[in-house]
C-alpha positions in Angstrom: 124.0 -73.0 28.8 124.8 -70.2 26.5 127.3 -68.9 29.0 129.1 -72.3 28.9 129.1 -72.3 25.2 130.7 -68.8 25.1 133.4 -70.1 27.4 134.1 -73.3 25.4 134.2 -71.3 22.2 136.8 -68.8 23.7 138.9 -71.8 24.6 138.7 -73.2 21.3 139.9 -70.1 19.6 142.8 -70.0 22.1 143.8 -73.6 21.0 143.4 -72.8 17.4 145.6 -69.7 17.7 148.2 -71.6 19.7 148.1 -74.5 17.1 148.9 -72.1 14.2 151.7 -70.5 16.3 153.2 -74.0 16.9 153.2 -74.9 13.2 154.6 -71.5 12.3 157.4 -71.7 14.9 158.2 -75.3 13.8 158.6 -74.3 10.1 160.5 -71.2 10.9 163.0 -72.8 13.4 163.6 -75.6 10.9 164.1 -73.3 7.9 166.5 -71.1 9.9 168.7 -74.0 11.0 168.9 -75.9 7.6 171.3 -74.6 5.2 169.6 -75.9 2.0 166.1 -74.5 3.2 163.1 -76.6 4.2 161.1 -76.9 1.0 162.9 -79.9 -0.5 161.0 -83.2 -0.6 162.9 -84.8 2.4 162.5 -81.7 4.5 158.7 -81.4 3.8 158.3 -85.1 4.9 160.2 -84.4 8.0 158.0 -81.5 8.8 154.7 -83.4 8.1 155.9 -86.2 10.2 156.9 -84.0 13.1 153.9 -81.7 13.0 151.4 -84.0 14.7 153.8 -84.7 17.5 154.6 -81.0 18.0 150.9 -80.1 17.9 149.8 -83.0 20.3 152.5 -82.7 23.0 152.6 -79.0 23.1 148.8 -78.5 23.2 148.3 -81.2 26.0 151.2 -79.7 28.1 149.7 -76.3 27.7 146.3 -77.6 28.8 148.1 -79.4 31.9 149.4 -76.0 32.9 146.0 -74.5 32.7 147.1 -72.2 29.9 143.6 -72.3 28.1 142.0 -71.3 31.3 143.7 -67.9 31.3 141.7 -64.7 30.3 144.0 -63.1 28.1 142.6 -59.6 28.9 144.1 -60.1 32.5 147.3 -61.8 31.6 149.9 -61.3 34.4 153.3 -62.5 35.6 152.0 -65.8 37.1 150.4 -66.5 33.6 153.7 -65.8 31.9 155.6 -68.1 34.2 153.0 -70.9 33.5 153.6 -70.3 29.6 157.4 -70.5 30.3 157.1 -73.8 32.2 154.9 -75.4 29.6 156.9 -74.3 26.5 160.3 -75.4 28.3 158.7 -78.7 29.2 157.2 -79.5 25.8 160.4 -78.8 23.9 162.3 -81.0 26.3 159.9 -83.7 25.9 159.9 -83.4 22.0 163.7 -83.4 21.9 163.9 -86.5 24.0 161.2 -88.3 21.9 162.8 -87.3 18.4 166.6 -88.1 19.7 165.4 -91.5 21.1 163.0 -92.6 18.3 164.0 -91.0 15.0 167.6 -90.1 15.7 168.9 -86.5 15.0 166.5 -85.6 12.4 166.3 -82.2 14.1 169.2 -80.3 15.7 169.3 -79.1 19.1 169.7 -75.6 17.9 166.4 -76.0 16.1 164.6 -77.0 19.4 166.3 -74.0 21.0 165.0 -71.8 18.4 161.5 -73.3 18.4 161.4 -72.8 22.4 162.4 -69.0 21.8 159.7 -68.5 19.0 156.9 -70.4 20.8 157.6 -68.6 24.2 157.5 -65.2 22.2 154.5 -65.9 20.2 152.5 -67.3 23.0 153.3 -64.4 25.3 153.1 -61.8 22.6 149.7 -62.8 21.3 148.2 -62.7 24.9 149.9 -59.4 25.8 148.5 -58.0 22.5 145.0 -59.0 23.6 145.5 -57.4 27.0 146.6 -54.1 25.4 143.8 -54.2 22.9 141.3 -54.6 25.7 143.0 -51.7 27.7 142.8 -49.3 24.8 139.3 -50.2 24.3 138.4 -49.5 28.0 140.3 -46.3 27.9 138.3 -45.1 24.7 135.0 -45.7 26.5 135.9 -43.5 29.5 134.2 -40.2 29.8 137.1 -37.5 30.2 137.0 -36.3 33.9 139.2 -33.8 35.7 141.8 -35.5 37.7 144.0 -34.1 40.3 147.9 -34.1 39.9 149.3 -36.4 42.5 152.9 -36.9 43.6 153.5 -40.4 45.0 155.9 -40.8 47.8 157.5 -44.2 47.8 158.4 -46.3 44.8 158.5 -49.8 46.5 156.0 -52.7 46.2 153.3 -50.5 47.9 153.8 -47.7 45.4 153.5 -50.1 42.6 150.3 -51.5 43.9 148.7 -48.1 44.4 149.9 -46.8 41.0 148.4 -50.0 39.3 145.1 -49.4 41.2 144.8 -45.9 40.2 145.6 -46.6 36.5 143.1 -49.4 36.3 140.2 -47.8 38.1 138.4 -44.9 36.1 136.6 -43.8 39.3 139.7 -42.8 41.1 140.3 -39.3 40.0 143.9 -39.2 40.3 146.9 -38.5 37.8 150.2 -39.5 39.1 152.9 -37.2 37.7 155.9 -38.9 39.3 157.4 -40.7 42.4 159.5 -39.4 45.2 161.8 -41.9 46.6 164.8 -41.9 49.0 166.5 -44.8 47.5 169.3 -43.4 45.1 169.2 -46.7 43.0 165.7 -46.0 42.0 166.3 -42.3 40.7 165.3 -41.9 37.1 163.5 -45.4 37.0 160.2 -45.7 35.4 157.3 -47.6 37.1 154.3 -48.3 34.8 155.1 -45.1 32.9 155.6 -42.9 36.0 159.1 -41.7 36.6 160.9 -41.6 39.9 161.9 -37.9 40.0 164.2 -37.8 43.2 164.3 -37.9 47.0 162.3 -36.0 49.5 164.6 -33.0 49.1 163.2 -32.6 45.6 159.6 -32.6 46.8 159.0 -28.9 46.9 160.7 -28.4 43.4 158.5 -31.1 41.8 155.3 -29.6 43.4 156.1 -26.3 41.6 157.2 -28.0 38.3 154.1 -30.3 37.9 151.7 -28.1 39.6 150.9 -30.9 42.1 147.6 -30.8 44.1 148.1 -33.6 46.5 150.9 -35.8 47.9 150.0 -39.6 48.5 152.4 -41.6 50.8 152.1 -45.0 49.3 153.0 -47.0 52.5 151.0 -47.0 55.6 154.2 -48.3 57.5 156.3 -45.3 56.6 158.5 -44.1 59.6 156.5 -41.5 61.4 159.4 -39.0 61.3 159.3 -39.2 57.4 155.4 -38.9 57.3 155.7 -35.8 59.5 158.6 -34.4 57.4 156.5 -34.7 54.2 153.2 -33.4 55.8 155.2 -30.3 56.8 156.1 -29.8 53.3 152.7 -30.2 52.0 151.4 -27.9 54.8 154.0 -25.2 53.8 153.0 -25.5 50.0 149.3 -25.5 50.9 148.5 -28.8 49.2 146.7 -31.7 50.6 148.6 -34.9 51.7 147.0 -38.4 52.1 148.4 -41.9 52.9 147.7 -45.4 51.6 145.2 -47.4 53.7 146.0 -50.3 55.8 146.0 -54.0 54.2 142.2 -54.4 54.4 141.4 -50.9 53.4 142.7 -51.7 49.8 139.8 -53.9 49.2 137.2 -51.1 49.3 136.2 -51.5 45.6 137.1 -48.8 42.9 136.9 -45.9 45.1 139.4 -43.3 46.1 139.3 -44.6 49.6 140.8 -47.8 48.4 144.1 -45.9 47.7 144.1 -42.9 49.9 142.9 -41.8 53.4 143.7 -38.7 55.6 146.8 -39.1 57.8 145.7 -39.8 61.3 147.3 -39.7 64.7 148.2 -43.4 64.7 150.4 -42.9 61.5 152.6 -40.6 63.6 153.1 -42.9 66.7 156.1 -44.5 65.3 154.8 -48.1 65.6 154.5 -50.3 62.6 151.3 -52.4 62.7 151.5 -56.2 62.7 150.7 -57.4 59.0 147.9 -60.1 59.1 149.0 -63.7 58.3 146.4 -64.1 55.4 147.2 -67.6 54.6 146.6 -68.7 58.2 143.5 -66.8 58.5 142.1 -68.3 55.1 142.9 -71.8 56.3 141.1 -71.4 59.4 138.1 -69.1 58.8 136.8 -70.4 55.6 133.7 -72.3 55.6 133.2 -72.2 59.4 130.3 -70.9 61.3 131.0 -68.0 63.8 129.0 -66.4 66.7 130.2 -62.9 67.5 128.7 -61.4 70.7 128.7 -57.5 71.0 128.9 -57.7 67.1 127.7 -54.0 66.8 130.5 -52.6 68.9 133.7 -51.2 67.5 135.8 -54.4 68.0 132.8 -56.8 67.3 131.7 -55.1 64.1 135.3 -55.1 62.8 135.6 -58.9 63.6 132.4 -59.5 61.7 133.6 -57.6 58.8 137.0 -59.3 58.6 135.4 -62.8 59.0 133.1 -61.9 56.0 136.2 -61.6 53.8 137.4 -65.2 54.4 134.3 -67.1 53.1 132.7 -68.2 56.3 129.9 -70.8 56.4 127.7 -68.3 58.4 128.1 -65.4 60.7 125.8 -65.2 63.8 125.7 -61.9 65.5 124.2 -61.2 69.0 123.9 -57.6 70.3 121.6 -55.4 72.4 122.0 -52.4 70.0 118.9 -52.2 67.8 120.2 -49.3 65.7 123.6 -51.1 65.4 122.0 -54.2 64.2 120.0 -52.2 61.5 123.2 -50.6 60.2 125.4 -53.8 60.3 122.5 -55.7 58.5 122.8 -53.0 55.8 126.7 -53.2 55.5 126.7 -57.0 55.4 123.9 -57.3 52.7 126.4 -55.7 50.4 129.1 -58.2 50.8 127.3 -61.4 51.9 124.2 -63.3 50.7 121.4 -63.3 53.3 121.8 -67.1 54.1 125.4 -66.4 55.1 124.7 -64.2 58.1 121.9 -63.7 60.8 121.6 -60.9 63.4 119.8 -61.4 66.8 118.8 -58.7 69.2 119.8 -60.4 72.4 121.5 -59.7 75.9 124.2 -62.2 76.8 122.8 -62.1 80.2 119.6 -63.8 79.0 121.0 -67.4 79.1 117.6 -68.9 77.8 117.5 -67.0 74.5 121.3 -67.2 74.2 120.9 -71.1 74.4 118.1 -71.2 71.8 120.2 -69.1 69.5 123.3 -71.4 69.8 121.2 -74.6 69.4 119.5 -73.2 66.3 122.7 -71.9 64.6 125.3 -74.3 65.8 128.4 -72.0 65.6 131.8 -73.6 65.7 133.8 -70.6 66.9 132.8 -68.0 69.5 134.2 -64.5 69.6 132.9 -62.9 72.8 133.2 -59.0 72.4 130.2 -58.1 74.3 131.1 -55.8 77.3 130.8 -52.5 79.0 134.2 -50.8 78.7 134.2 -47.2 80.0 136.1 -46.7 83.2 134.3 -43.6 84.7 130.8 -45.1 84.0 131.7 -48.3 85.6 132.2 -46.6 89.0 128.7 -45.4 89.1 127.2 -48.6 87.7 129.0 -51.6 89.1 125.9 -53.9 89.0 125.6 -53.5 85.2 129.4 -54.0 84.7 129.4 -57.3 86.8 126.2 -58.8 85.2 127.3 -58.0 81.7 131.0 -58.5 81.7 131.0 -61.4 84.2 127.7 -63.1 84.2 127.4 -62.5 80.4 130.9 -64.0 80.0 130.0 -67.1 82.1 126.8 -67.8 80.1 128.7 -67.8 76.9 131.5 -70.0 78.3 129.3 -72.4 79.8 127.5 -72.9 76.4 130.7 -73.2 74.7 131.9 -76.1 77.1 128.5 -77.9 76.9 128.0 -77.9 73.3 130.2 -80.3 71.4 129.8 -78.6 68.0 131.6 -75.4 69.6 135.4 -75.9 69.1 136.7 -72.6 69.9 136.0 -69.7 72.3 138.0 -66.4 72.5 137.2 -63.5 75.0 138.3 -60.0 74.1 140.0 -58.5 77.2 141.9 -55.4 78.1 145.3 -54.4 79.7 143.1 -52.8 82.6 142.3 -56.2 83.7 146.1 -56.4 84.9 146.2 -55.3 88.7 143.0 -53.5 88.2 142.1 -50.4 90.3 138.7 -49.7 88.7 135.3 -51.6 88.3 135.7 -52.0 84.6 139.1 -53.5 85.0 138.0 -55.8 87.9 135.0 -57.2 85.9 137.4 -57.8 82.8 139.9 -59.6 85.3 137.0 -61.8 86.6 136.1 -62.6 82.9 139.6 -63.7 82.4 139.5 -65.8 85.5 136.5 -67.7 84.3 138.6 -68.6 81.1 141.5 -69.6 83.2 139.3 -72.1 85.1 138.6 -73.9 81.8 142.3 -74.5 81.0 144.1 -76.6 80.2 141.9 -77.1 77.2 140.4 -80.3 76.1 142.0 -81.7 72.8 138.7 -81.0 70.9 138.0 -77.5 72.4 140.0 -74.4 72.8 139.0 -71.7 75.5 141.3 -68.5 75.4 141.4 -64.7 75.8 143.1 -61.9 74.1 144.5 -58.8 76.0 145.6 -55.5 74.5 145.7 -52.0 75.1 143.7 -49.0 74.0 142.3 -49.3 70.4 142.6 -46.3 68.2 139.5 -45.8 66.2 137.2 -47.5 68.6 134.2 -45.7 70.1 135.0 -43.5 73.0 138.9 -43.6 72.3 140.9 -40.6 73.1 141.7 -39.4 69.5 138.0 -38.6 68.4 137.7 -36.8 71.7 140.7 -34.8 71.1 139.5 -34.0 67.5 136.1 -32.7 68.9 137.9 -30.6 71.5 140.1 -29.0 68.9 137.2 -28.3 66.4 135.6 -26.5 69.3 138.6 -24.3 69.8 140.1 -26.2 72.8 141.5 -26.6 75.4 142.4 -30.2 74.9 141.9 -31.9 78.2 144.4 -34.4 79.5 144.3 -35.9 83.1 147.9 -35.8 84.0 151.1 -35.0 82.0 152.8 -38.3 82.9 149.7 -40.5 81.9 150.7 -43.0 79.2 149.0 -45.9 77.4 149.7 -48.6 75.0 147.8 -48.1 71.6 147.2 -50.2 68.6 145.2 -49.9 65.4 141.6 -51.3 65.4 142.2 -53.6 62.5 145.6 -54.8 64.0 143.5 -55.6 67.3 141.0 -57.6 65.3 143.7 -59.5 63.4 145.1 -60.8 66.8 141.5 -61.7 68.0 140.8 -63.7 65.0 143.9 -65.7 65.0 144.1 -66.4 68.8 141.5 -69.4 69.0 143.6 -71.3 66.2 147.1 -71.0 67.8 148.4 -74.3 68.8 149.4 -75.3 72.3 147.6 -74.9 75.7 148.2 -71.2 76.2 145.1 -69.6 78.0 145.9 -66.2 76.7 147.5 -64.1 74.0 148.9 -60.4 74.0 150.6 -58.2 71.3 154.0 -56.8 71.8 152.8 -53.3 71.6 156.0 -51.6 71.8 156.7 -48.5 74.0 153.6 -46.9 75.7 152.7 -43.4 74.3 152.0 -40.3 76.6 148.6 -39.1 76.3 149.9 -35.5 76.1 152.1 -36.3 73.2 149.0 -37.8 71.5 147.2 -34.5 72.1 150.1 -32.3 70.7 149.9 -34.5 67.6 146.3 -34.1 67.2 146.8 -30.4 67.4 149.5 -30.4 64.8 147.6 -32.6 62.5 144.5 -30.2 62.6 146.8 -27.4 61.3 145.6 -25.2 64.2 148.9 -25.0 66.1 149.0 -21.1 65.4 145.6 -20.7 66.8 147.0 -21.3 70.3 145.0 -24.3 71.2 146.4 -25.4 74.7 146.4 -28.5 76.6 144.6 -28.4 80.0 145.4 -30.9 82.8 142.4 -31.9 84.9 144.0 -34.5 87.3 143.7 -38.2 87.4 140.1 -39.6 87.8 139.3 -42.1 90.4 140.3 -45.7 89.1 142.8 -44.3 86.6 146.5 -45.3 86.6 149.5 -43.3 85.4 150.7 -46.4 83.3 148.9 -49.5 82.3 150.5 -53.0 82.2 150.2 -55.6 79.6 150.9 -58.5 82.0 151.9 -59.2 85.7 155.2 -61.0 85.8 154.4 -62.2 89.4 151.6 -64.4 88.2 152.1 -64.7 84.5 154.8 -65.9 82.0 155.3 -64.3 78.5 156.3 -66.8 76.0 157.1 -66.2 72.2 154.9 -67.8 69.5 155.5 -68.5 66.0 153.8 -65.3 65.0 155.7 -62.0 64.9 155.0 -59.8 67.8 152.4 -62.1 69.4 153.0 -63.6 72.8 151.4 -66.5 74.7 150.6 -65.8 78.5 150.6 -68.8 80.8 149.3 -68.3 84.3 151.7 -69.2 87.1 149.4 -68.6 89.7 145.6 -67.6 89.4 145.1 -64.4 91.5 142.7 -64.0 93.0 141.2 -67.4 93.8 137.3 -67.0 93.5 135.1 -69.9 94.0 131.9 -70.8 92.1 129.9 -69.9 95.3 131.6 -66.5 95.3 130.9 -65.9 91.5 127.2 -66.8 92.2 127.0 -64.5 95.2 128.3 -61.4 93.3 126.2 -62.2 90.2 123.0 -62.3 92.4 123.9 -58.9 93.9 124.3 -57.5 90.4 121.2 -59.0 89.0 119.3 -57.3 92.1 120.8 -54.0 91.2 122.4 -53.9 94.6 125.4 -51.7 93.7 126.6 -51.3 97.4 126.8 -55.0 98.0 128.5 -55.6 94.6 131.1 -52.9 95.5 131.7 -54.4 98.9 132.2 -58.0 97.4 134.7 -56.4 94.8 136.6 -54.5 97.4 137.2 -57.8 99.3 138.6 -59.6 96.5 140.2 -56.6 94.9 141.3 -54.2 97.8 143.2 -51.8 95.3 139.9 -50.8 93.7 139.2 -47.1 93.9 136.5 -45.8 96.3 132.8 -46.0 95.0 
């Protein structure tokens, strides 16, 4: 009740201040447009007659535009636009009223002047309040040492980063200037920080301002430019960082929300796809989600991103006890306990899985539970079949039987295309289980998403390279011609999140991942970023492993058709022909072998349907 009173009292004072400004603007505008002044009896009568109308109409229209719900200390562009609309509409309404009812007792010039005065006074008093609060906050800050930072990029990303630095006292950075290659921005000032010149001026500005760090303000900066600036920073012996991706900017008031270390993916020359936030907000808000494998790299990121869009509830299933412990810790910081639940459960355990689904009643399922390492799959085919195939079948069967489940999305891999190893074969079989359920019912969508290697996921090649470099090398690469498609972890998750909500009967979706990257080029980038090039760290070629391809494929044009969607760089896959054709009895047969731990029988079965698979 006390809180409500404070809010009402604050709004009352806002109305009172605006009422005074409205009357002052009316009297001033009238006085300036009347040659004989405004204090004769006739003029006073006019003003007394007009005052209630000016007050009533202006205050009502202001309220209609939610002017009195604004927090003055945070006034921004959108608030100013609303003030502009309200003042314009109210003066037009008053002019129409007085011209039609009382004739021209006020001139059009008076209304124009009143519009200017009200707009200036309303905006000015609010900006003054914001300035007052800003100075008050600054006066309370404890002086701390801040490193001098040169910002590279004075575009929208640079403006956002600068504003974040200036508003968060915990970010110990002091921007001394911008570097930008757009000649039209030279000498411009952005929030008090000047654009000092192009990239050729970087070295000079580092010396002049005693810069300690360069911050690249756009994570989508061309790779060649990032490398150029990185080399300057290296030569000048100062650190260099880059702004985080879209979601990284919501990490609270910490330095990690504006800066991170430059990583290999920043130099791959591939711009990540920006998430369609409006689409995600519309489709994720308020729904109940089940994420299997929620403690893995992709599963965990799925859970964290869903949490940002106001879900009804997130249900996580995983076999990793330690992973569940830490995920619970992370989620408890961003969601209330009634908004998520974590279950220790194997997707092969259909009994427990069914009880969880019946209890929690999810509407959307993201199936990320899977084994994924190619070399390990060769020695453990039973485990890969029972988890990647039987586990997927269990979840799909539940999704089809339960009416409250409306969407299902399987996370797949490019290794499922013409697979030559056990892991790829089991993921292809999981895709076949999805394809058997299409075309989808009107009230239910069963789909899968296929993409390449995910940078930042567990066991990905970049962390392995970093470990090898830290240990002095060599960096081991299987073959000089091996190349792979790469994408960022968050980019992969954005695709997965959106896929079940795409319209149409497409059974699968893939990302246009551009040109594949040679693994040896990735290794060279990792060595260069480490700053240990001169230490003589070499690349050693170990030869292709069983079940490894030189090049992976995103789809097979013999059996699949690639169609564009309404979303940038996202394509729909339509199966022209399902290959290979596997009956229900055959699926049951291989699953029974797998559950019995009969690796040899499993392998013989796989070899029958996928003769290209490597020798066990």
